[in-house]
N, C-alpha and C positions, 0 to 999 in steps of 0.2 A: 206831960212835958210838951207845948203846943211850939209847934214850929215857928221859925221866924223868916221875915222874908222884909225886903229889900224891895219898895215898885218906885219906878221910874221909867221912863219915858225914850226909845232910842229910835233914831230916824222915822220916829212917831209913830210908832211901836209902843204899845205899853205891855210891861213886864214884870212880873215878882219873881223876882230872883235868889235862890235862898240863902239864909246865913249860914255857913258854914266855917265850923272850927278847926285851925291853922296849927296855933299851937296853945301856951294856955293864958297868953296875952293879947291872942289874938283873933280873929274874928274877918272871913271875908262874904264878899255876897257873890257866889256861883252864878257866873255867864257862859253860857252852855249855847252853843249856834247850830251844833250837830241836832239835826232833825228837824230846823225852824227854817222852811223855806220863804218866806215870808221879810223876815228880821236878814236872811242873809241876804236878800236879793233890795231891799231894802240900804243898806248898811255902805252894803259894795256899792249903788248907785251917787247916793250925796257922798261918801269918803271918793269915789271917781272925781265928780266936783269941785274937792280941795285939793287933790293931788296933782303935781307936776307929767306935767312928757313923760313917756317911759318904753320901756319897751319889752319886760317883764317882770313879775310878782312873781316873791318870794314869800315861802310862811317856812316855817316850822311845823314839822307833824307834831300835833293829830289836831288840834282845835280849830289850828288859824284856816283847816284847809277851804273848808267851804268859801268863805271869805276870798282867799285867793284866787279860786276859780272862781269866782262868781263876777268879781275882780275883770280878772283874765277874759270870760264869756264877752263880759260889757264895754272890756277896753280892749286891752293887746294885742290878747288873743294867746298870750303863753304865759303861762306856769312852771315854778320850781316846788318842788316841794324836799325839804332840808329831816331826811329820818332821820329817825331816832336809833335803827341797827342799819348793819350792812346787812342786804339783800343779792341774793347769786346772784339775778341782773346784773349789780354793782362794777363796774369795773375801777379799777385805780381809785377806791374810794380814798377821801381825805375825812378828819375829824376835826373837832374841834369840842372843848367840854365846854357843860352848861349846868349851872345850878338854880333850879325854878322857884318860886317861893311856893308854889302848889306841889315840888315835886321835896319826897325827905333824901333823897340822897344826886349824888355827882351823876352829870346825863352826859350823854356823846350827842351829836348832830351830824351827818354823813354827808356828802355829795357825793357823786362819779363827774368820772372824763365827760359820761352824756351830757351833765347836766354843766360842765365846761364851753359845752361847741356854744347853750344857749346863752351861757350868761358873759363869756369872755365880751368885750370893748361892748357890752350894752349899756342902757340905761334901765338900772333895778328899783325896783316901789319894796322895799321889804316892809311886810306886813303882818298884822297877827291879832286875835282877838279882842287881846287886852294885856298891856304895856303896863307891869308893876314897880320889879326892881329895875330892869330891864337889861337881863343878865341873858335869856333869849335874844334878845335883839342886838347887845351884843355879837353871840355867837354866832349868828345868822350877817352879822354885820362881815365876820373874820371870812365865813366861807367864799361871801362874796367876792373879797378882797384877794383871796387864794388862788380865785379863779378868774382874778381881771375885769370884773364886773364895775360899773360907778354906780354908786349908790344915790339917787336923787330924791331921797322923800323914806321916808318910814312914817306908816300909818297903823293905827288900830279903833276900834270899833269906841274902847272905853281906856281912860287912864286911868289907874287905882292907886290912890296915895297919890306921895309926892310927885309918880308921872306928871299929874296933869298940870307942873311947873313946869315944865321942859319945852323948849323954845326949839328941839329939833324934833320932835316928832309932832303931825297931823289924826287930832283924833276928834270923836265926836263927844262923847258926852263921860267929864266925873266920873270916878266911883268912890268912894270915900270905903277907907279899910275903919275895920271898928275895935276898940280897943276894949277889953273883959276888965 
């Protein structure tokens, strides 16, 4: 059986994304920024040109971290990562539940009181590698709201499926879903 790929150009970078099964009815093209410095730097640069002014960038663990870091490095200089588990250094964590298209179970995202100090009263840009159902985005929005941040924008590299029709997100390219 030969592997299938979806070819696309993202921020001037050509990539072949592997087609991955989600269930018996749906496949997705797997976009992984982890380890791809070229695409991370270029996507951050192009997204920053499209995004509103902000004081801090927020993402969820794990795949959005390189993008979030690079956008903060090229831009505002501050970022926060919503964690998928409580770490020993996290004081007074708060959590929200999230169900992602690529995960087979309910998860939680956590921020701590240290994150509140960075977010409270600040203009927040939420970023992720891919937005599909919007569940992770909604969870991050709840966490930012809990800590008094003002969401000024939502950005991603790829808008998957119907997310391409959303008017509340900034994205670089649409990404189709593949029905079986």
